[in-house]
C-alpha positions in Angstrom: 0.0 0.0 0.0 1.4 3.4 -0.9 2.1 5.8 1.9 -0.1 8.9 1.9 1.8 12.0 1.0 1.8 14.9 3.4 0.5 18.2 1.9 3.1 20.1 3.9 5.5 19.5 6.7 3.9 20.5 10.0 5.7 22.8 12.4 6.3 21.0 15.7 5.9 22.8 19.0 9.1 24.1 20.6 11.0 21.3 22.4 13.3 23.4 24.5 12.5 26.2 26.8 13.6 29.7 26.0 17.2 30.3 27.3 16.2 33.4 29.2 16.7 33.1 33.0 13.0 33.8 33.8 11.6 31.5 31.0 10.7 28.7 33.3 9.0 30.8 36.1 7.2 32.6 33.3 6.0 29.4 31.7 4.7 28.2 35.1 2.9 31.5 35.7 1.4 31.4 32.2 -0.1 27.9 32.7 -1.3 28.9 36.2 -3.3 31.7 34.5 -4.3 30.1 31.2 -4.6 26.4 32.0 -5.7 26.6 35.7 -7.3 30.0 35.7 -5.7 31.2 38.9 -3.1 33.7 40.0 -0.4 33.2 42.6 -2.6 34.8 45.3 -5.3 32.1 45.2 -3.4 29.2 43.7 -3.0 26.0 45.8 0.0 23.6 45.7 -2.2 21.4 43.5 -2.7 24.3 41.1 1.0 24.8 40.9 1.4 21.0 40.3 -1.0 21.2 37.4 0.8 24.3 36.0 4.3 22.6 36.2 2.8 19.4 34.7 1.6 21.4 31.7 5.1 23.0 31.3 6.6 19.5 31.3 3.9 18.2 28.9 4.6 21.1 26.5 8.2 19.9 26.3 7.1 16.3 25.7 4.5 16.9 23.0 6.9 18.0 20.3 9.2 15.0 21.1 6.2 12.7 21.1 5.1 13.9 17.7 8.7 13.7 16.4 9.1 10.2 17.8 5.8 8.9 16.3 6.5 10.5 12.9 9.9 8.8 12.8 8.3 5.4 13.6 6.0 6.0 10.6 8.7 7.2 8.3 10.8 4.2 9.1 7.9 1.8 9.0 9.2 0.5 12.3 8.1 -2.7 14.0 6.2 -1.7 17.1 6.0 -3.4 20.5 2.6 -3.3 22.3 2.7 -4.1 26.0 -0.7 -5.4 27.1 -1.2 -5.1 30.8 -4.3 -4.9 33.0 -2.1 -2.9 35.5 0.2 0.1 35.2 1.4 1.2 38.6 2.9 4.5 37.4 3.0 6.4 40.6 3.6 10.2 40.5 4.8 11.4 37.2 5.9 15.0 37.8 9.4 14.6 39.2 10.1 11.6 37.0 9.1 13.4 33.8 11.0 16.6 34.7 14.1 14.5 35.5 13.9 12.6 32.3 13.6 15.9 30.4 16.5 17.4 32.3 14.3 20.1 34.0 14.0 18.8 37.6 16.6 21.0 39.4 15.8 24.0 37.3 12.1 23.6 38.1 12.7 23.3 41.9 14.8 26.5 41.8 12.1 28.3 39.8 9.4 27.3 42.2 11.6 28.4 45.2 12.2 31.7 43.5 8.5 32.2 43.3 8.1 31.6 47.0 6.7 28.1 46.5 8.0 25.0 48.3 8.8 22.5 45.5 8.4 19.4 47.7 4.8 20.5 48.6 4.0 20.9 44.9 5.4 17.4 44.1 3.6 15.9 47.0 0.2 17.3 45.9 0.2 14.9 42.9 -1.9 11.8 43.5 -0.3 8.4 42.8 -1.6 6.9 39.6 -2.4 3.6 41.3 -3.6 1.6 38.3 -2.0 -1.5 39.6 -1.8 -3.9 42.6 1.9 -4.4 43.0 4.8 -5.9 41.3 3.0 -6.7 38.0 1.9 -3.1 37.4 5.1 -1.6 38.7 7.1 -3.9 36.3 5.0 -2.6 33.4 5.8 1.0 34.4 9.5 0.2 34.6 9.3 -1.4 31.1 7.7 1.6 29.6 10.4 3.8 31.0 13.1 1.6 29.6 11.6 1.2 26.2 11.5 5.0 25.9 15.0 5.4 27.2 16.4 2.8 24.8 14.4 4.2 21.9 12.4 1.0 21.4 9.1 1.7 19.5 6.9 0.7 22.3 3.3 1.4 23.5 1.5 0.5 26.6 -2.1 -0.5 26.4 -4.4 -0.8 29.5 -7.5 0.5 31.2 -8.0 4.0 32.5 -9.6 3.0 35.8 -11.6 5.8 37.4 -10.8 4.3 40.8 -7.3 2.8 41.2 -6.1 0.3 43.8 -8.1 1.0 47.0 -6.9 3.5 49.6 -5.9 1.6 52.7 -6.6 2.9 56.2 -5.7 1.1 59.4 -8.5 1.4 62.0 -8.1 -0.4 65.3 -5.3 -2.4 63.7 -7.4 -3.6 60.8 -7.3 -2.8 57.1 -10.2 -0.7 55.9 -10.6 0.0 52.2 -12.0 3.2 50.7 -12.1 4.2 47.0 -9.0 5.7 45.4 -10.5 8.5 43.4 -7.2 9.5 41.8 -9.0 11.4 39.0 -11.0 13.6 41.4 -9.1 16.7 40.3 -8.4 15.6 36.7 -5.2 14.3 35.2 -3.0 17.0 33.5 -0.8 14.4 31.8 -3.4 12.8 29.6 -4.8 13.7 26.2 -8.4 12.6 25.7 -8.9 11.3 22.2 -12.7 11.6 21.7 -12.2 10.7 18.0 -10.5 7.4 18.9 -13.5 5.2 19.7 -13.9 1.5 19.0 -17.0 -0.7 19.6 -16.8 -3.5 22.1 -19.4 -6.3 22.1 -20.7 -8.7 24.7 -23.3 -11.4 25.0 -25.4 -12.1 21.8 -25.3 -15.3 19.7 -23.3 -16.7 16.8 -24.9 -17.2 13.4 -23.4 -19.6 10.9 -23.7 -18.9 7.2 -22.0 -19.9 3.9 -20.3 -17.2 1.9 -20.4 -16.9 -1.9 -17.7 -19.6 -2.2 -19.6 -22.0 0.0 -17.2 -21.5 2.9 -18.6 -21.6 6.5 -18.5 -18.2 8.2 -19.6 -16.9 11.6 -21.4 -13.7 12.5 -21.7 -12.5 16.1 -25.1 -10.8 16.4 -27.7 -9.4 18.9 -24.8 -8.1 21.1 -24.8 -5.5 23.8 -22.4 -2.8 22.6 -20.3 -0.1 24.3 -17.5 2.1 23.1 -13.9 2.3 24.2 -12.4 5.8 24.2 -8.6 6.4 24.2 -6.7 8.6 26.6 -3.0 9.1 25.7 -0.2 9.6 28.3 3.3 10.5 27.0 6.1 8.4 28.4 9.5 10.3 28.2 12.7 8.4 28.1 15.7 9.6 30.1 17.3 12.5 28.2 14.0 13.1 26.3 15.3 11.8 22.9 12.3 9.5 22.7 8.7 10.0 24.0 6.5 6.9 23.7 2.8 6.6 24.4 0.7 4.8 26.9 -2.9 4.5 25.7 -5.6 3.7 28.3 -9.2 2.9 27.5 -12.3 4.3 29.2 -15.7 2.7 28.7 -18.4 4.9 27.2 -22.0 4.0 26.6 -23.1 3.6 23.0 -26.3 5.4 24.0 -26.4 8.4 26.4 -29.8 7.5 27.9 -33.2 6.2 27.1 -35.3 9.2 26.2 -38.6 7.3 26.7 -37.9 6.6 30.3 -36.6 10.2 30.8 -39.8 11.7 29.4 -41.8 9.5 31.7 -39.9 10.9 34.7 -38.0 7.7 35.4 -34.6 9.4 35.4 -32.8 6.5 37.2 -34.0 4.0 34.6 -33.1 6.4 31.8 -29.4 6.3 32.6 -29.2 2.7 33.9 -27.8 1.3 30.7 -25.2 4.0 30.4 -24.0 3.6 33.9 -23.8 -0.2 33.6 -21.8 0.0 30.5 -19.3 2.5 31.9 -18.8 0.4 35.1 -16.3 -1.7 33.1 -13.5 0.9 33.5 -14.7 2.1 36.9 -12.5 0.2 39.3 -9.3 -1.8 39.4 -9.8 -5.4 40.5 -13.5 -5.8 41.3 -14.3 -8.3 44.0 -14.4 -11.6 42.1 -15.9 -13.6 45.0 -19.3 -12.9 43.5 -20.7 -13.9 40.1 -21.2 -10.2 39.2 -17.6 -9.5 40.1 -16.3 -12.4 38.0 -18.4 -11.2 35.0 -17.1 -7.7 35.3 -13.5 -9.0 35.5 -13.8 -11.0 32.3 -15.5 -8.0 30.6 -12.6 -5.7 31.7 -10.0 -8.1 30.2 -11.9 -8.4 26.9 -12.8 -4.7 26.7 -9.2 -3.5 26.7 -7.7 -6.1 24.3 -10.6 -5.7 21.9 -10.1 -2.0 21.7 -6.3 -2.3 21.6 -6.3 -4.8 18.8 -8.7 -2.7 16.7 -6.3 0.2 17.2 -3.2 -1.8 16.3 -4.9 -3.1 13.1 -6.0 0.4 12.2 -2.4 1.7 12.6 -1.0 -1.2 10.7 -3.5 -0.9 7.9 -2.6 2.7 7.2 0.5 1.5 5.3 0.0 -2.3 4.8 -2.8 -4.2 3.2 -1.3 -7.7 3.7 -2.0 -9.1 7.1 0.8 -11.7 6.6 3.2 -8.8 7.4 1.7 -8.4 10.9 4.4 -10.5 12.7 7.1 -8.4 10.9 5.5 -5.1 12.1 3.7 -5.9 15.3 4.9 -7.6 18.6 2.3 -7.9 21.4 3.6 -8.9 24.9 0.9 -10.3 27.2 1.8 -9.3 30.8 0.4 -12.4 32.6 -2.8 -14.2 31.6 -5.1 -11.3 32.0 -4.9 -10.2 28.4 -4.7 -13.7 26.9 -8.2 -13.5 25.5 -6.5 -11.3 22.9 -5.4 -14.5 21.1 -9.0 -15.5 20.5 -9.9 -12.0 19.6 -7.2 -11.5 17.0 -8.3 -14.9 15.4 -11.9 -13.5 15.3 -10.8 -10.3 13.7 -8.7 -12.2 11.1 -11.1 -15.0 10.3 -14.6 -13.5 10.8 -13.9 -9.9 9.9 -11.1 -10.1 7.3 -12.0 -13.5 6.0 -8.5 -15.0 6.3 -8.4 -18.8 6.3 -7.8 -20.4 9.7 -4.2 -21.8 9.1 -3.0 -18.5 7.8 -4.7 -16.5 10.6 -3.2 -18.9 13.2 0.3 -18.4 11.8 -0.1 -14.6 12.0 -1.5 -14.8 15.5 1.3 -17.0 17.0 3.9 -14.8 15.2 2.5 -11.7 16.9 2.0 -12.8 20.5 4.4 -13.6 23.3 3.4 -14.3 26.9 5.0 -13.5 30.3 4.1 -15.8 33.1 4.3 -14.4 36.7 3.3 -17.3 38.9 4.3 -20.8 39.8 1.2 -21.6 41.9 -1.3 -23.7 39.8 -4.2 -22.2 41.8 -3.1 -18.7 40.7 -3.3 -19.5 37.0 -6.4 -17.8 35.7 -9.3 -20.0 34.5 -12.9 -19.0 33.4 -16.0 -21.1 33.7 -17.1 -22.2 30.2 -20.7 -21.2 31.1 -19.6 -17.6 31.8 -17.5 -17.3 28.7 -20.3 -18.8 26.6 -22.7 -16.2 27.9 -20.4 -13.2 27.6 -18.1 -14.1 24.6 -19.9 -16.9 22.7 -17.8 -16.6 19.5 -14.5 -16.6 21.5 -15.5 -19.8 23.2 -16.0 -21.4 19.8 -12.6 -20.2 18.6 -10.9 -21.5 21.8 -12.6 -24.9 21.3 -11.3 -24.9 17.7 -7.8 -23.9 18.8 -7.9 -26.7 21.3 -9.2 -29.3 18.9 -6.4 -28.6 16.4 -3.8 -28.4 19.2 -4.8 -31.7 20.8 -4.8 -33.3 17.3 -1.2 -32.3 16.8 -0.3 -33.6 20.3 -1.9 -36.9 19.5 0.2 -37.3 16.4 3.4 -37.1 18.5 2.2 -38.9 21.6 -0.5 -41.4 20.4 -2.5 -43.0 23.1 -1.3 -40.7 25.9 -4.8 -39.5 27.0 -3.5 -38.3 30.3 -1.2 -35.9 28.5 -4.1 -34.6 26.5 -6.1 -34.1 29.6 -3.3 -32.1 31.3 -2.5 -29.8 28.4 -6.1 -29.2 27.1 -7.2 -25.6 27.0 -10.4 -26.7 28.6 -10.3 -28.3 32.1 -13.0 -31.0 32.0 -13.6 -30.8 35.8 -16.6 -32.6 37.1 -17.6 -29.5 39.0 -17.7 -27.5 35.7 -15.6 -27.0 32.6 -13.2 -24.1 32.8 -11.0 -22.4 30.1 -7.3 -22.4 31.1 -6.1 -19.0 30.0 -2.4 -19.8 30.6 -2.7 -22.8 28.3 -4.3 -20.5 25.7 -1.5 -18.0 26.1 1.2 -20.7 25.7 -0.3 -22.4 22.6 -1.1 -19.0 21.0 2.4 -17.4 21.5 5.7 -17.9 19.7 7.6 -17.3 23.0 6.8 -17.8 26.6 9.0 -16.4 29.3 9.6 -16.7 33.0 10.9 -13.7 35.0 13.8 -15.2 36.9 16.2 -18.2 36.3 14.7 -20.3 39.0 11.1 -19.4 38.0 11.8 -20.4 34.4 13.5 -23.6 35.4 10.5 -24.5 37.6 8.0 -23.6 34.8 9.8 -26.1 32.6 10.0 -28.8 35.3 6.6 -28.4 37.0 3.5 -26.4 36.0 4.4 -26.3 32.2 6.6 -29.4 31.9 4.3 -30.9 29.3 4.3 -27.8 27.2 8.1 -27.6 27.4 8.2 -31.2 26.0 5.6 -30.3 23.2 7.3 -27.0 22.3 11.0 -27.4 23.1 12.7 -24.0 23.2 9.5 -21.9 23.4 9.9 -21.2 27.2 12.8 -18.8 27.8 14.0 -16.7 30.7 13.8 -12.9 31.0 14.9 -11.9 34.5 13.0 -8.9 35.6 14.6 -5.5 36.2 13.7 -2.1 37.6 14.4 1.4 36.2 17.4 3.1 38.0 15.9 6.5 37.0 12.9 6.0 39.4 14.5 3.7 42.0 17.9 5.3 42.5 18.1 8.8 40.9 14.6 9.9 41.9 13.9 7.9 45.1 17.4 8.4 46.5 18.9 11.7 45.3 21.6 11.6 48.0 23.0 8.3 46.8 22.5 9.2 43.2 24.5 12.4 43.8 27.3 10.5 45.5 27.6 8.0 42.7 27.6 10.7 40.0 30.2 12.7 41.9 32.4 9.6 42.1 32.1 8.0 38.7 30.2 10.5 36.5 26.5 10.6 35.3 26.6 7.9 32.7 25.4 5.2 35.1 21.9 6.5 34.8 21.7 5.2 31.3 24.2 2.4 31.6 23.8 0.7 35.0 26.8 -1.5 34.3 28.9 1.6 35.2 27.9 1.0 38.9 30.7 -1.6 39.0 33.1 1.3 39.1 32.2 2.2 42.7 33.1 -1.3 43.8 36.8 -0.2 44.3 35.5 2.6 46.6 34.2 0.1 49.1 37.6 0.3 50.8 37.9 4.1 50.6 37.2 5.5 54.0 36.0 8.9 52.6 33.5 7.3 50.3 32.3 4.9 53.0 31.8 7.9 55.3 29.8 9.7 52.6 27.8 6.6 51.8 27.0 6.1 55.5 25.9 9.8 55.8 23.5 9.3 52.9 21.9 6.3 54.5 21.7 8.1 57.9 19.9 11.0 56.3 17.4 8.7 54.7 16.8 6.9 58.0 16.3 10.2 59.8 13.6 11.1 57.2 11.8 7.8 57.7 12.1 8.1 61.5 10.5 11.5 61.3 7.6 10.1 59.3 7.1 7.2 61.8 7.1 9.8 64.7 4.8 12.4 63.0 2.4 10.1 61.3 2.3 6.9 63.5 3.5 8.2 66.8 6.4 5.7 66.9 9.7 6.9 68.3 12.5 5.0 66.5 16.2 5.7 66.5 18.0 6.1 63.2 20.8 4.2 64.9 18.6 1.1 65.0 18.6 -1.6 62.3 15.8 -0.6 59.9 14.4 -4.0 58.9 11.9 -3.6 56.0 9.3 -5.9 54.4 7.2 -4.0 51.9 5.0 -6.0 49.5 1.5 -7.3 49.0 0.3 -9.1 52.1 0.0 -12.7 51.2 0.6 -16.0 53.0 3.3 -17.1 50.5 5.3 -13.9 51.0 5.4 -14.9 54.7 5.0 -11.6 56.6 3.9 -14.1 59.3 7.4 -15.6 59.5 8.7 -12.1 60.2 6.1 -11.7 62.9 7.3 -14.9 64.5 10.8 -13.5 64.7 9.6 -10.3 66.2 7.6 -12.1 68.9 10.6 -14.3 69.6 12.9 -11.3 70.0 10.3 -9.6 72.2 10.0 -12.7 74.5 13.8 -12.8 74.8 13.8 -9.2 76.0 11.1 -9.6 78.5 12.7 -12.7 79.9 15.9 -10.7 80.5 15.3 -7.0 80.1 18.9 -6.1 81.1 20.4 -8.1 78.2 22.3 -6.3 75.4 20.4 -6.4 72.1 20.8 -4.8 68.7 18.1 -2.2 68.4 15.7 -2.9 65.6 12.9 -1.0 63.8 10.8 -3.4 61.8 8.7 -1.7 59.1 5.9 -3.4 57.2 3.8 -1.9 54.4 1.4 -3.6 51.9 -2.2 -4.2 51.1 -4.3 -7.3 51.4 -6.9 -8.1 48.8 -10.3 -7.1 50.1 -11.6 -10.6 50.1 -8.5 -12.3 51.5 -9.4 -12.8 55.1 -6.2 -14.5 56.2 -4.0 -11.7 54.8 -6.2 -9.1 56.6 -5.9 -11.1 59.8 -2.1 -11.0 59.4 -2.2 -7.2 59.2 -4.3 -7.2 62.4 -1.7 -9.4 64.1 1.2 -7.1 63.0 -0.6 -4.1 64.4 -1.6 -5.9 67.6 2.0 -7.0 68.2 3.2 -3.5 67.5 0.8 -2.1 70.1 2.2 -4.4 72.8 5.8 -4.3 71.9 6.1 -0.5 71.2 4.5 0.3 74.6 6.2 -2.2 76.9 8.6 -0.3 79.1 10.8 -3.4 79.4 11.7 -3.1 75.7 12.7 0.5 76.1 12.7 1.3 72.4 15.1 -1.5 71.5 12.4 -3.1 69.3 9.8 -1.1 67.4 7.2 -2.4 64.9 5.5 -0.1 62.4 2.9 -0.8 59.8 2.8 2.1 57.2 -0.7 2.3 55.7 -1.6 2.7 52.1 1.6 1.3 50.4 2.2 3.1 47.2 5.0 4.0 44.8 5.5 7.3 46.7 5.7 5.5 50.1 8.1 3.0 48.6 10.3 5.9 47.4 10.5 7.1 51.0 11.0 3.6 52.7 13.5 1.9 50.3 16.4 4.4 50.6 16.1 4.1 54.5 16.2 0.3 54.7 19.2 -1.5 56.2 17.7 -5.0 55.8 15.5 -6.2 53.0 13.2 -9.0 53.9 12.7 -11.3 50.9 11.5 -14.4 52.7 8.9 -16.1 50.5 8.8 -19.9 50.4 11.4 -21.2 47.9 9.6 -22.0 44.6 6.7 -19.6 45.1 7.9 -16.0 44.1 8.3 -15.7 40.4 11.0 -13.0 40.6 10.3 -10.1 42.9 11.4 -6.5 42.1 11.3 -5.0 45.6 14.4 -7.2 46.3 16.2 -5.4 43.4 15.1 -1.9 44.4 16.2 -2.4 48.0 19.6 -3.9 47.2 20.3 -1.1 44.7 19.8 1.4 47.5 22.2 -0.3 49.8 20.0 -2.6 51.9 21.4 -6.1 52.6 19.1 -8.9 51.8 17.9 -11.6 54.1 16.1 -14.2 52.0 15.4 -17.6 50.7 16.7 -19.1 47.5 13.5 -18.0 45.7 12.8 -15.9 42.6 15.5 -13.4 41.7 17.2 -13.8 45.1 19.3 -16.5 43.6 20.6 -14.2 40.9 21.1 -11.4 43.4 23.2 -13.7 45.5 25.3 -14.7 42.4 25.9 -11.0 41.6 26.6 -9.6 45.0 28.4 -12.6 46.4 27.4 -15.2 49.0 29.3 -13.2 51.7 27.1 -10.1 51.1 23.7 -11.6 51.5 22.0 -13.6 54.3 20.4 -16.8 52.8 18.3 -19.2 54.9 15.7 -21.9 54.6 14.6 -24.7 52.4 15.4 -24.8 48.7 12.7 -25.3 46.1 13.8 -28.9 45.7 13.7 -29.5 49.5 10.2 -28.0 49.6 9.1 -30.4 46.8 10.7 -33.3 48.7 8.8 -32.3 51.9 5.5 -32.3 49.9 6.2 -35.7 48.4 7.2 -37.3 51.7 4.6 -35.6 53.8 5.2 -32.5 56.0 4.4 -32.6 59.7 4.6 -29.0 61.0 3.8 -29.9 64.5 7.0 -31.8 64.8 8.9 -28.5 64.5 6.7 -27.0 67.2 7.4 -29.9 69.5 11.2 -29.8 69.0 11.8 -26.1 69.3 11.0 -24.4 72.6 11.3 -20.8 71.4 8.9 -21.6 68.5 6.5 -23.2 70.9 6.6 -20.2 73.2 6.1 -17.8 70.3 3.1 -19.6 68.8 1.5 -20.1 72.3 1.8 -16.4 73.0 0.0 -15.5 69.7 -2.6 -18.3 70.0 -3.4 -17.7 73.6 -4.3 -14.0 73.2 -1.2 -12.4 74.6 -1.3 -9.8 71.9 -5.1 -9.7 71.7 -6.4 -9.6 75.3 -9.7 -8.1 74.2 -10.3 -11.2 72.1 -8.0 -14.0 73.2 -9.0 -16.4 70.4 -8.5 -13.9 67.6 -5.3 -15.5 66.2 -6.0 -19.1 67.2 -7.0 -20.0 63.7 -3.7 -18.7 62.3 -1.7 -20.8 64.8 -3.8 -23.9 64.2 -3.3 -23.5 60.5 0.5 -23.4 61.0 0.4 -26.5 63.2 -1.8 -28.6 61.0 -1.0 -27.7 57.4 1.5 -24.8 57.2 1.4 -24.8 53.4 4.2 -22.3 53.1 6.6 -24.0 55.5 7.0 -21.3 58.1 7.7 -23.7 60.9 10.3 -25.6 58.8 12.2 -22.4 58.1 11.8 -20.8 61.5 15.1 -21.9 63.1 17.1 -21.2 60.0 15.5 -17.7 59.8 16.4 -16.9 63.4 20.0 -18.1 62.8 20.2 -15.8 59.7 18.9 -12.9 61.8 21.5 -13.6 64.3 24.2 -13.2 61.6 22.6 -10.0 60.5 23.0 -8.5 64.0 26.6 -9.7 64.3 27.5 -7.8 61.1 25.4 -4.7 61.9 27.3 -4.1 65.1 30.4 -3.7 62.9 29.5 -0.5 61.0 32.5 -0.5 58.7 31.8 -4.1 57.5 28.1 -3.4 57.1 28.7 -0.3 55.0 31.3 -2.1 52.9 28.7 -4.9 52.2 26.1 -2.3 51.4 28.3 -0.5 48.9 29.2 -3.8 47.2 25.4 -4.6 46.9 24.9 -1.3 45.1 27.9 -1.7 42.9 26.9 -5.2 41.8 23.2 -4.7 41.0 23.6 -3.5 37.4 22.2 -6.8 36.0 18.8 -5.8 37.5 18.2 -2.7 35.4 15.0 -2.9 33.3 17.1 -1.5 30.5 18.9 -4.8 30.4 15.6 -6.8 30.5 14.1 -4.8 27.7 17.2 -5.1 25.6 16.9 -8.9 25.9 13.2 -8.9 25.1 13.9 -6.7 22.1 16.6 -9.1 20.8 15.3 -12.5 21.7 11.5 -12.2 21.6 10.3 -9.0 19.8 12.9 -8.7 17.0 13.1 -4.9 17.3 15.9 -2.4 17.4 16.2 1.1 18.9 14.9 3.9 16.7 15.7 7.4 17.9 14.7 10.4 15.8 17.7 11.7 13.9 17.4 15.2 15.4 17.6 13.7 18.9 20.2 11.0 18.4 
């Protein structure tokens, strides 16, 4: 297809600010007046945030247009990252830093009599994600833009993000996170970019003019997906990519008949129901309505995204066989895997491409990232539900499955058990279910794990059959995090020290961090490094005092566990250690102990009763420990509410010890472990996820490893695990569990935690009791090193220096080369 010729070359908006000294303050004042409609006498901090955001956005728009035009001119292959979550956090300081305007903006605000930190703090976190999955997606978008990879993010513009967590009487209480209450200055609404999305209805079979059987999806309930674009600047600003989020809009505003009758609620009922699809992140799926909404969300965003991709592709190409050469779609977990069936529908039913050709195109386009090793966490959908909501897609999945199983039978004739295990449909007596991970594997040309152990276990356990059927399809892509956000922005003191020591190139090339390894022996550098850590700890200590009323000394060991509250992440094991340490102190209050401040933060899923009970236990233990005069401040426990990207940026730089203690073989990778180690925290952890690779990089002598290995866990499961035997054999463990179970920490309700303790004694599915003694021994080693400040600082410096492998730039470079087949493409004027 010929490219359309432009009538004339458009003039792009200015990319740089005027060189005049007052140009930036003037630009801020202009937006305060013309974008916000305020003057500096009535403007709030949030008004100044909006003004500065518009200044940054102005600088990005020209680069965004230039970037997109260059992609078109070069007919570049594009990467589309499909994710139901994007945990972006605050964008202002990150965008200004990537554009090279951060320090200048701070100075300009100060010159105007405005506190820059109050302006930055007034921006709400864009909490469109639950945790690691969404934050990984955000890091990947940053790295794609920084490396010049033609990449787009596609997701949902949730009106309400991850819930706001309050702690009331020690319990988690959820309230809506209305992050869009005051608008979003970063986004561009695209009212003209609207795509229809269908649900329900029925499928009609018919023969076309050639006698071929065709399918038509009719009598559907329709709504519209409207695009909102968010520029994503790479570091240095050479490339600005785009994140496109979809918002649900009703196909009809309201029913005029009901309105004229005076039934105003009924008149807008259909509109409100349609638009609920993009209303909230993670609806409660414990009800049938919640499950239906969840499936609709997944289809809604992939349906709109695929239509958008095909529209962009079709501007310059009329041969769909070229799609794999021009389009790479990465499925971030199973949530978007219905896209495989949807692309087949668009190719077969809408474009009338024959099945085999369409399937070759589809598998050439898609790749799938798996994020879990737990079979119960692999997403499945009841056939009945899918048949009702997406009837044509269920037919397509059945046909994919029929052809797939036929191919398997040819290679393994008579192995009916293999067919049962790999089938895309689980023929469970309690009801058939579609296995979305199986669909993603069969429909993708590459499948990746996110850490070496994770990928190995994928091949050996949950997806062993698929590894045999498709040798070489499952590959490893160890996760990474962006050093721009997680060192330069979160820890400016450390970033400044590194830059002053080795220069600024490390921000783009994290391998340069190795150069500070030689300074681990330099007493001046060690002193400066310790001063940075001390300042960060003082900042967190002030927060704990002012917000939570907890007095903690910056001289104490800051022991941090920040992640989603889940049994397999084993916050409960951490609590067992705290209670043991507490009981040791009250047995002998005069003993010498290493002062410790244990910091927790994280959210439990609203319907996850056990996780919420663990939060209550943490807070009940904190209430007793922090106020016991015998402890005298030597042990403090803090739970920081409403864990978010912004809270993480405060906590991580202050951490001395990073708790990465999930049961071996359960955590796919982890990224918090990387962020904490990059900021000079030493890791105490199991040989799980990326901990193994962190140990290989930083050295066994610079990390505290404990507990069962993944193989030993499997061996325990095979032979039979008896947790009560550990309780009987270990007096301290017995004392600790008895204190919790008897109501020592819950005198108002002595039986509150009895169920938790009984669960550990009878089943203990995540092997807390088996790892307890080893964990305590590792904590003892931690304390023996912490009392030697020179040794601790040296180990911390080596951790920072040796973490270059865990940059998301390295991860994206590997995806680009090994999975997507794309190369960096930076506009010539910016190269």
